[in-house]
C-alpha positions as CSV (number, residue, x, y, z in Angstrom):
1,X,-90.1,11.8,27.1
2,X,-87.7,8.9,28.6
3,X,-86.8,9.5,32.1
4,X,-83.3,11.5,32.4
5,X,-81.4,10.8,35.7
6,X,-80.3,14.9,35.8
7,X,-81.9,18.0,35.1
8,X,-81.9,18.3,31.2
9,X,-81.4,22.2,31.3
10,X,-78.4,21.5,33.9
11,X,-76.8,18.8,31.1
12,X,-77.5,21.4,27.8
13,X,-76.3,24.1,29.8
14,X,-73.1,22.3,30.9
15,X,-72.7,21.2,27.4
16,X,-73.4,24.7,25.7
17,X,-70.7,25.9,27.9
18,X,-68.1,24.5,25.8
19,X,-67.0,25.6,22.3
20,X,-68.7,23.2,19.7
21,X,-67.5,22.8,16.1
22,X,-69.3,19.3,15.9
23,X,-71.9,20.0,13.4
24,X,-73.8,17.0,14.6
25,X,-74.0,18.1,18.3
26,X,-74.2,21.9,17.8
27,X,-77.5,20.9,15.8
28,X,-78.7,18.6,18.6
29,X,-77.7,21.3,21.3
30,X,-79.2,24.1,19.4
31,X,-82.4,22.1,19.0
32,X,-82.8,21.4,22.2
33,X,-81.6,24.8,23.9
34,X,-84.6,26.5,21.7
35,X,-87.1,23.7,22.9
36,X,-86.3,24.6,26.7
37,X,-86.5,28.3,25.9
38,X,-89.9,27.4,24.8
39,X,-90.7,25.1,27.6
40,X,-91.5,22.5,25.3
41,X,-90.4,18.6,26.3
42,X,-88.1,17.6,23.4
43,X,-88.9,13.9,21.9
44,X,-87.5,10.7,23.4
45,X,-85.9,10.5,19.8
46,X,-84.4,14.1,20.0
47,X,-83.3,13.3,23.6
48,X,-81.4,10.1,22.6
49,X,-79.8,11.6,19.7
50,X,-78.6,14.6,21.5
51,X,-77.1,12.2,24.5
52,X,-75.4,9.6,22.2
53,X,-73.5,13.2,20.1
54,X,-72.5,14.6,23.7
55,X,-71.4,10.9,24.5
56,X,-69.0,10.6,21.5
57,X,-67.9,14.1,21.6
58,X,-67.3,14.1,25.0
59,X,-65.6,10.8,25.0
60,X,-63.1,11.9,22.2
61,X,-62.5,15.0,24.1
62,X,-61.7,13.2,27.2
63,X,-59.3,10.8,25.3
64,X,-57.5,13.4,23.8
65,X,-57.5,15.7,26.9
66,X,-55.6,12.3,28.7
67,X,-53.2,11.8,26.0
68,X,-52.3,15.3,26.0
69,X,-51.8,15.1,29.9
70,X,-49.7,12.2,29.5
71,X,-47.6,13.6,26.7
72,X,-47.2,16.7,29.3
73,X,-46.3,14.5,32.0
74,X,-43.7,13.0,29.8
75,X,-42.3,16.0,28.6
76,X,-42.1,17.5,32.3
77,X,-40.4,14.2,33.4
78,X,-37.9,14.7,31.0
79,X,-37.3,18.1,31.7
80,X,-37.0,17.5,35.7
81,X,-34.4,14.6,34.7
82,X,-32.5,17.8,32.6
83,X,-32.7,20.1,35.5
84,X,-31.1,17.9,38.0
85,X,-28.2,16.6,35.4
86,X,-27.8,20.3,34.7
87,X,-27.4,21.0,39.0
88,X,-25.2,18.1,38.9
89,X,-23.1,19.3,36.2
90,X,-23.1,22.9,37.7
91,X,-21.8,21.7,41.3
92,X,-19.0,19.6,39.2
93,X,-17.9,23.0,37.3
94,X,-18.2,24.9,40.7
95,X,-15.8,22.3,42.5
96,X,-13.2,22.5,39.4
97,X,-13.7,26.5,39.7
98,X,-12.9,26.2,43.5
99,X,-10.1,23.6,43.0
100,X,-8.4,25.8,40.0
101,X,-9.0,29.2,42.3
102,X,-7.0,27.2,45.3
103,X,-4.4,25.9,42.6
104,X,-3.6,28.7,41.2
105,X,-3.7,30.8,44.7
106,X,-1.1,28.4,45.8
107,X,1.0,28.8,42.6
108,X,1.0,32.5,43.1
109,X,2.4,32.1,46.5
110,X,5.2,29.7,45.1
111,X,6.3,32.2,42.5
112,X,6.3,35.1,45.2
113,X,8.6,32.9,47.4
114,X,10.8,32.0,44.4
115,X,11.4,35.7,43.5
């Protein structure tokens, strides 16, 4: 077996913790899990195939997750900007309401004084 810098059982467990729909990786994973359960050592070819499939799958997963996070961050930035703009608009509306109320109060006092 080719030397590997991590405990193969740990790596297999880590990969197996994901819901893997990829047929090639699932086949390699199932094969290695079976070998490990039977205390058999996988061949260099089997190990290389598993590592290749795991790399391909998880590089794609990582790429998708990064793109998703980038999209979410952009959408959150847009949302925060919209919230900021709405707060500013609300402040303007409150000042208009207060100004209109004061003006109406003066109008009421003026009307009472003219009657």
